C-alpha positions in Angstrom: 89.0 92.4 -75.1 89.7 89.2 -76.9 87.8 86.2 -75.6 91.0 84.4 -74.7 91.9 87.1 -72.2 88.4 87.3 -70.8 88.4 83.6 -70.2 91.9 83.8 -68.6 90.8 86.6 -66.3 87.7 84.6 -65.3 89.8 81.5 -64.6 92.2 83.5 -62.4 89.3 85.3 -60.6 87.6 82.0 -59.9 90.8 80.5 -58.6 91.3 83.5 -56.3 87.7 83.5 -55.0 87.7 79.8 -54.2 90.5 80.4 -51.7 88.4 83.0 -49.8 85.9 82.4 -47.1 82.2 82.9 -47.8 82.2 86.0 -45.5 84.8 88.7 -45.7 85.6 91.0 -42.8 86.8 94.4 -43.7 88.1 96.6 -40.9 89.5 100.1 -40.9 90.8 102.6 -38.5 90.4 106.4 -38.2 93.3 107.0 -40.6 91.9 104.8 -43.3 88.7 104.8 -45.2 86.8 102.2 -47.2 84.6 103.2 -50.1 81.4 101.1 -50.3 79.6 100.9 -53.6 76.6 99.0 -54.8 74.3 98.4 -57.7 76.4 99.5 -60.7 74.0 97.5 -63.0 76.1 97.8 -66.1 76.6 101.5 -65.9 80.3 101.9 -66.6 80.1 105.7 -66.4 79.0 105.3 -62.7 82.1 103.2 -62.0 84.3 105.8 -63.6 82.7 108.6 -61.6 83.2 106.6 -58.4 86.9 106.2 -59.3 87.2 109.8 -60.3 85.7 111.1 -57.0 87.4 108.6 -54.7 90.5 107.4 -56.5 91.4 104.1 -58.0 91.8 101.0 -55.8 95.3 100.8 -54.3 97.1 99.7 -51.2 95.9 103.0 -49.5 92.4 103.0 -51.0 90.1 100.1 -50.2 86.7 99.3 -51.9 83.8 97.1 -51.1 81.4 96.5 -54.0 78.1 95.2 -52.9 76.9 93.2 -55.9 74.5 93.9 -58.7 77.3 94.6 -61.1 75.4 93.4 -64.2 72.1 93.6 -66.0 70.1 96.6 -67.2 73.0 98.7 -68.4 75.0 98.0 -71.6 78.5 97.6 -70.2 78.2 95.0 -67.5 80.9 92.9 -69.0 83.4 95.8 -69.0 82.5 96.5 -65.3 83.3 92.9 -64.4 86.6 92.9 -66.3 87.7 96.1 -64.4 86.5 94.9 -61.0 88.0 91.4 -61.4 91.3 92.9 -62.6 91.5 95.2 -59.6 90.5 92.2 -57.3 93.5 90.3 -58.6 95.9 93.2 -58.4 94.8 94.4 -54.9 93.2 91.3 -53.3 93.4 92.9 -49.8 91.9 96.2 -50.8 89.1 95.2 -53.2 86.2 93.1 -52.0 83.3 91.9 -54.2 80.1 90.7 -52.7 77.6 88.8 -54.8 74.2 90.4 -55.5 71.0 88.9 -56.7 71.8 90.0 -60.3 74.8 87.7 -60.2 72.5 84.8 -61.0 71.9 82.9 -64.2 68.1 83.2 -64.2 68.2 86.9 -63.4 70.8 87.4 -66.1 68.5 85.8 -68.6 65.7 88.2 -67.8 67.6 91.5 -67.3 70.1 91.5 -70.1 73.6 90.2 -69.1 73.2 87.0 -71.0 72.2 88.9 -74.2 75.0 91.4 -73.7 77.7 88.6 -73.5 76.2 86.8 -76.5 76.2 89.9 -78.6 79.7 90.9 -77.7 81.2 87.4 -78.1 79.3 85.6 -80.8 81.7 82.8 -81.2 82.8 82.2 -77.6 79.8 83.7 -75.9 78.4 80.5 -74.4 81.7 79.5 -72.9 82.3 83.0 -71.5 78.8 83.1 -70.0 79.3 79.7 -68.4 82.5 80.8 -66.9 80.9 84.0 -65.6 78.2 82.0 -64.0 80.8 79.7 -62.4 82.6 82.8 -61.0 79.3 84.2 -59.7 
């Protein structure tokens, strides 16, 4: 995805998240279900498997993602692009909680920083700063 679109997505995501409270309450009833996921760690195939087995986020399919989206795996950036896009499309059905890997120092050690800089050589620093700001 072109850097301009990534930066635009990050800007819109940040704007949306700033309007939310620090704690999100998700409730359901017997006729609805919420899929809770955690620790994707850059494994895009795991996210695709979750969507394959449970369905894509939609007005009738809610998700809570409990952080640790990045680091270790090679496709952290793609996971964030997908999750942030679904968050903006379905803000009442997609909930993202920050994990300990959504932190600048952890990203330096476990690979997200390197991944962004390799994929976006020209605009990598700007994209990375914006990711940190969204985190």
